ZAMARGU-4260 file (C-alpha; in steps of 0.2 Angstrom, whole numbers, plus 5000, padded with zeros to 4 digits):
<rodrens>
0) 4720/5134/4811 | 4724/5149/4823 | 4710/5155/4835 | 4706/5173/4838 | 4720/5182/4847
5) 4710/5188/4861 | 4713/5205/4869 | 4702/5211/4883 | 4690/5225/4878 | 4698/5237/4889
10) 4715/5236/4880 | 4716/5254/4876 | 4701/5260/4887 | 4684/5266/4882 | 4692/5280/4873
15) 4710/5285/4869 | 4711/5299/4882 | 4715/5286/4895 | 4732/5289/4903 | 4748/5281/4897
20) 4750/5272/4913 | 4732/5264/4911 | 4737/5259/4893 | 4753/5251/4899 | 4744/5242/4913
25) 4732/5235/4900 | 4746/5230/4888 | 4753/5219/4902 | 4736/5211/4904 | 4736/5204/4886
30) 4729/5187/4886 | 4738/5172/4879 | 4741/5172/4860 | 4736/5158/4848 | 4739/5141/4855
35) 4729/5143/4872 | 4730/5132/4887 | 4735/5116/4878 | 4751/5125/4872 | 4755/5131/4889
40) 4753/5114/4897 | 4764/5106/4883 | 4777/5120/4885 | 4783/5111/4902 | 4786/5094/4894
45) 4803/5089/4887 | 4804/5089/4868 | 4818/5087/4856 | 4825/5103/4850 | 4818/5108/4833
50) 4830/5112/4819 | 4826/5126/4808 | 4841/5126/4797 | 4846/5144/4802 | 4864/5150/4804
55) 4871/5145/4821 | 4884/5159/4825 | 4873/5171/4833 | 4883/5174/4849 | 4899/5177/4839
60) 4890/5190/4828 | 4880/5200/4841 | 4882/5206/4859 | 4865/5206/4868 | 4860/5222/4878
65) 4845/5228/4887 | 4828/5220/4887 | 4815/5229/4875 | 4800/5218/4878 | 4793/5200/4880
70) 4779/5189/4874 | 4772/5171/4877 | 4787/5163/4868 | 4802/5174/4871 | 4810/5191/4873
75) 4816/5205/4862 | 4833/5213/4866 | 4843/5227/4859 | 4860/5221/4853 | 4875/5227/4844
80) 4883/5219/4828 | 4901/5215/4834 | 4908/5218/4816 | 4899/5234/4811 | 4894/5241/4827
85) 4876/5243/4821 | 4863/5242/4834 | 4849/5230/4831 | 4834/5222/4839 | 4834/5203/4842
90) 4818/5193/4845 | 4824/5177/4855 | 4811/5163/4854 | 4812/5148/4866 | 4813/5132/4857
95) 4807/5123/4873 | 4790/5131/4871 | 4788/5125/4853 | 4780/5109/4858 | 4767/5109/4844
100) 4770/5109/4825 | 4759/5124/4823 | 4771/5134/4834 | 4786/5129/4823 | 4776/5133/4808
105) 4772/5150/4814 | 4790/5155/4817 | 4796/5148/4800 | 4782/5158/4792 | 4786/5174/4801
110) 4804/5173/4795 | 4798/5169/4777 | 4787/5185/4778 | 4800/5196/4784 | 4812/5190/4771
115) 4799/5193/4757 | 4796/5211/4763 | 4814/5215/4766 | 4818/5232/4759 | 4802/5241/4761
120) 4804/5258/4769 | 4789/5256/4780 | 4792/5238/4786 | 4804/5234/4800 | 4820/5228/4791
125) 4825/5210/4793 | 4843/5206/4795 | 4844/5187/4797 | 4838/5172/4807 | 4849/5162/4819
130) 4847/5147/4830 | 4856/5137/4843 | 4850/5122/4853 | 4839/5132/4864 | 4833/5147/4854
135) 4829/5155/4838 | 4835/5173/4835 | 4827/5185/4823 | 4838/5200/4820 | 4829/5215/4814
140) 4830/5234/4813 | 4830/5243/4830 | 4815/5256/4831 | 4817/5267/4846 | 4803/5279/4843
145) 4790/5269/4852 | 4773/5263/4846 | 4760/5273/4837 | 4748/5270/4851 | 4760/5280/4863
150) 4761/5294/4851 | 4742/5295/4850 | 4740/5295/4869 | 4754/5309/4870 | 4744/5320/4858
155) 4732/5334/4864 | 4715/5325/4867 | 4723/5309/4860 | 4721/5314/4842 | 4731/5320/4827
160) 4729/5335/4816 | 4722/5330/4799 | 4739/5334/4790 | 4749/5323/4803 | 4736/5309/4802
165) 4737/5308/4783 | 4756/5306/4784 | 4754/5291/4796 | 4740/5283/4786 | 4749/5285/4770
170) 4763/5274/4777 | 4751/5261/4783 | 4743/5260/4767 | 4759/5257/4758 | 4763/5243/4769
175) 4746/5235/4765 | 4748/5237/4747 | 4765/5229/4747 | 4759/5214/4757 | 4744/5212/4745
180) 4755/5212/4730 | 4765/5198/4737 | 4749/5188/4741 | 4751/5192/4760 | 4738/5198/4772
185) 4745/5206/4788 | 4729/5202/4798 | 4733/5212/4814 | 4735/5230/4809 | 4733/5241/4825
190) 4743/5255/4833 | 4753/5243/4844 | 4760/5235/4828 | 4768/5251/4821 | 4784/5258/4828
195) 4793/5274/4824 | 4811/5273/4819 | 4816/5287/4830 | 4809/5299/4843 | 4809/5313/4830
200) 4792/5320/4825 | 4795/5316/4807 | 4801/5299/4810 | 4796/5286/4797 | 4783/5273/4803
205) 4788/5254/4803 | 4776/5239/4802 | 4781/5225/4814 | 4774/5209/4822 | 4769/5198/4807
210) 4765/5184/4819 | 4747/5182/4813 | 4751/5186/4794 | 4748/5173/4781 | 4749/5170/4763
215) 4733/5168/4753 | 4730/5160/4737 | 4721/5169/4723 | 4702/5167/4724 | 4703/5159/4741
220) 4697/5166/4758 | 4703/5164/4776 | 4691/5154/4787 | 4698/5157/4804 | 4696/5172/4815
225) 4711/5181/4820 | 4716/5199/4825 | 4712/5211/4838 | 4694/5215/4843 | 4693/5233/4840
230) 4701/5232/4823 | 4694/5216/4816 | 4684/5217/4800 | 4666/5211/4798 | 4671/5198/4785
235) 4684/5191/4797 | 4670/5187/4810 | 4660/5179/4795 | 4675/5168/4792 | 4677/5174/4774
240) 4691/5186/4774 | 4706/5192/4762 | 4717/5207/4759 | 4702/5219/4761 | 4702/5216/4780
245) 4719/5225/4782 | 4711/5241/4774 | 4696/5240/4786 | 4709/5240/4801 | 4718/5255/4794
250) 4701/5263/4793 | 4698/5260/4811 | 4715/5267/4815 | 4712/5283/4804 | 4696/5286/4814
255) 4705/5285/4830 | 4719/5296/4824 | 4706/5310/4819 | 4695/5309/4834 | 4703/5300/4849
260) 4689/5287/4850 | 4686/5270/4843 | 4672/5268/4830 | 4666/5252/4837 | 4666/5250/4856
265) 4657/5240/4869 | 4661/5233/4887 | 4663/5215/4880 | 4671/5207/4866 | 4655/5200/4859
270) 4647/5217/4860 | 4662/5224/4850 | 4659/5211/4837 | 4640/5215/4836 | 4645/5234/4834
275) 4657/5229/4820 | 4644/5218/4811 | 4628/5229/4813 | 4632/5248/4816 | 4640/5262/4807
280) 4653/5274/4814 | 4647/5290/4822 | 4653/5305/4813 | 4641/5317/4822 | 4650/5319/4839
285) 4664/5332/4842 | 4676/5334/4834 | 4669/5327/4818 | 4659/5342/4813 | 4676/5352/4812
290) 4685/5338/4802 | 4685/5340/4783 | 4673/5332/4772 | 4687/5324/4763 | 4694/5316/4778
295) 4676/5309/4783 | 4674/5303/4765 | 4691/5294/4766 | 4686/5285/4782 | 4669/5280/4777
300) 4676/5272/4761 | 4688/5262/4771 | 4674/5256/4784 | 4662/5249/4771 | 4656/5233/4778
305) 4655/5224/4761 | 4674/5220/4757 | 4670/5220/4738 | 4664/5238/4739 | 4678/5244/4750
310) 4693/5254/4743 | 4709/5244/4741 | 4725/5250/4749 | 4732/5256/4732 | 4715/5265/4729
315) 4715/5273/4746 | 4733/5280/4742 | 4725/5290/4727 | 4711/5298/4738 | 4713/5317/4739
320) 4714/5317/4758 | 4728/5305/4760 | 4737/5310/4744 | 4738/5329/4748 | 4757/5332/4749
325) 4761/5315/4744 | 4770/5310/4728 | 4759/5301/4716 | 4774/5290/4710 | 4774/5282/4727
330) 4757/5274/4723 | 4760/5255/4720 | 4751/5244/4707 | 4734/5239/4713 | 4730/5221/4714
335) 4712/5224/4710 | 4717/5233/4694 | 4728/5218/4689 | 4714/5206/4694 | 4701/5215/4684
340) 4712/5215/4668 | 4714/5196/4670 | 4695/5194/4671 | 4691/5205/4657 | 4699/5193/4644
345) 4687/5180/4651 | 4671/5190/4648 | 4660/5188/4633 | 4662/5200/4619 | 4646/5208/4622
350) 4650/5211/4641 | 4667/5219/4635 | 4657/5231/4624 | 4645/5234/4638 | 4659/5239/4650
355) 4667/5250/4637 | 4650/5259/4636 | 4649/5261/4655 | 4667/5268/4656 | 4662/5282/4644
360) 4649/5288/4658 | 4663/5291/4671 | 4670/5308/4673 | 4689/5312/4675 | 4688/5316/4694
365) 4680/5299/4697 | 4694/5291/4687 | 4708/5298/4698 | 4714/5282/4706 | 4713/5273/4689
370) 4724/5287/4681 | 4737/5284/4695 | 4737/5266/4691 | 4738/5269/4672 | 4753/5280/4675
375) 4761/5268/4687 | 4760/5254/4673 | 4765/5266/4659 | 4783/5267/4664 | 4790/5277/4649
380) 4775/5290/4650 | 4771/5288/4632 | 4752/5288/4636 | 4749/5270/4632 | 4754/5253/4639
385) 4765/5242/4629 | 4765/5223/4630 | 4782/5224/4640 | 4775/5237/4652 | 4759/5226/4654
390) 4770/5210/4657 | 4781/5220/4670 | 4765/5226/4679 | 4756/5209/4680 | 4773/5201/4686
395) 4772/5212/4702 | 4756/5202/4708 | 4767/5188/4714 | 4754/5174/4717 | 4749/5175/4698
400) 4765/5179/4689 | 4758/5180/4671 | 4771/5178/4657 | 4772/5175/4639 | 4756/5172/4628
405) 4744/5175/4642 | 4750/5193/4643 | 4747/5195/4625 | 4730/5188/4626 | 4725/5201/4639
410) 4732/5215/4629 | 4722/5209/4614 | 4706/5208/4624 | 4708/5226/4631 | 4715/5234/4615
415) 4699/5238/4606 | 4707/5248/4592 | 4719/5234/4588 | 4735/5245/4588 | 4744/5234/4599
420) 4744/5246/4614 | 4732/5250/4628 | 4727/5268/4630 | 4719/5276/4645 | 4701/5274/4638
425) 4703/5256/4635 | 4712/5253/4652 | 4697/5261/4661 | 4684/5249/4653 | 4694/5234/4659
430) 4698/5240/4676 | 4682/5248/4683 | 4678/5244/4701 | 4660/5238/4697 | 4655/5233/4714
435) 4661/5249/4722 | 4652/5259/4709 | 4636/5249/4711 | 4636/5249/4730 | 4643/5265/4736
440) 4630/5276/4726 | 4616/5265/4719 | 4607/5280/4712 | 4622/5286/4701 | 4624/5268/4697
445) 4607/5267/4690 | 4610/5282/4679 | 4626/5276/4673 | 4618/5259/4667 | 4604/5268/4659
450) 4617/5279/4649 | 4627/5264/4644 | 4612/5255/4639 | 4605/5269/4628 | 4621/5267/4617
455) 4614/5251/4611 | 4595/5254/4613 | 4595/5265/4598 | 4576/5266/4596 | 4574/5270/4615
460) 4561/5256/4618 | 4569/5249/4633 | 4577/5234/4624 | 4593/5229/4615 | 4589/5219/4599
465) 4600/5209/4587 | 4596/5222/4574 | 4602/5236/4585 | 4618/5227/4589 | 4621/5225/4570
470) 4618/5244/4568 | 4631/5249/4581 | 4645/5247/4568 | 4659/5255/4579 | 4658/5240/4591
475) 4666/5228/4578 | 4653/5215/4580 | 4654/5202/4566 | 4645/5186/4561 | 4630/5180/4570
480) 4623/5192/4583 | 4611/5180/4593 | 4625/5170/4602 | 4631/5187/4609 | 4614/5190/4617
485) 4613/5173/4625 | 4623/5177/4641 | 4613/5193/4645 | 4596/5187/4639 | 4590/5179/4655
490) 4572/5177/4651 | 4576/5170/4633 | 4565/5182/4624 | 4578/5186/4611 | 4582/5204/4617
495) 4590/5212/4632 | 4581/5223/4645 | 4589/5236/4656 | 4587/5225/4671 | 4596/5211/4661
500) 4610/5223/4655 | 4613/5229/4673 | 4615/5211/4679 | 4627/5208/4665 | 4638/5222/4671
505) 4637/5216/4689 | 4641/5197/4685 | 4656/5188/4677 | 4653/5178/4662 | 4645/5161/4668
510) 4653/5151/4653 | 4671/5158/4654 | 4674/5161/4673 | 4679/5147/4685 | 4670/5148/4702
515) 4683/5147/4715 | 4677/5140/4732 | 4671/5154/4743 | 4665/5165/4729 | 4646/5168/4729
520) 4635/5163/4714 | 4636/5177/4702 | 4617/5174/4698 | 4613/5179/4716 | 4621/5197/4714
</rodrens>
């Protein structure tokens, strides 16, 4: 729907040690935004003014001051609220240039997004939208500390200290996590789209420019290619992207903050794309040998090419490197944790038991992010999650908004000891990030599967039989055992091998799960 927002490959230079003057010159050479030449030609044609339904008393409310910047469709000014005296920023968009429905749709969507995100400490505050016969006016918080890009260029060797970088990255991740909970993907996270509130060193960072952002429905993927070349995720180039692409972009920014260079670079845009799709970032050149192993681990986990194995924004906030000095209470609920709990209820009974066995193989350190999530949901800090706390957590994932009996069904599926509550052990079994575990450390994954398998394979002969399932009394299996084996017993020999057990853990229940378009066939995993 909206083509790639192209930027010349030299936008920030081959490395970030380019002078600020060069960066400013490059910024002025930004190519046309989505819409292209057809839109430019149409802009000159006369068209009836579009009505947005916004308030029409802008001039009576605000006194416009100096120009702050400009783009394809309008200008941004500083302004003063005549009543309160507050200074604000005003984005003025020319209606005469909105000659195509997509341009009108873009403005309406950006205002809708700003309204939805209103109140978040790291997102530029939206005041109101106005219009007259000639323009749309979007009134926002005034940020006078400049772009993150300019701060990077002003640093010695164009790089941040680890401590300062972690503070910046934590704020970006909080923005991404908030967007994703609301079913929104930013789609253009880069240093130019983050502003500092003031010129102070400890000024808060604010996300801005949601012009490429869009809402995404659960289970769906974006099929278009948008963003900025250096920060675009592999799955965007493959036309199958979702919220994970924002995390990749933050990984690229983190790499830049720490070493002053881009992780993927080439002289041409196509060359950059090939680097993104094929190559891994370089952690051997200076200054990487002197950067902490924790920082490198963090960046590597954000720049995983498979989006299903990449950390989520909320998971990344629990990483020791970015969390150091941060408050755990700031960590938002993770959309992937809520998704996993909704899926758990759809799994076969045997797969649920298999996941509980797998959960028992994971140590406390590896569960740090899930402990943060459990604590975020366990509001009264009782050590268990009640149905009300579960309902409250699930309601935060706005595209899903589960209520009533559905929440009770989820609680009952996770609650293995049937006490009406979910304790941490039960929570872990339902929320494990299986694809990350399997792909980030395949050797350890194999050992985990073997350990979980052995809890059922009582005689150690390499197979789980109906008799062995009957003997595992604590699982609560009742009635006929054979139907429980059917899903995992791929070769239909009446027993489950280790290979079949591993596939069961990696795949969703074929009989219970819908297969949304864009989701690969689980049998192929």
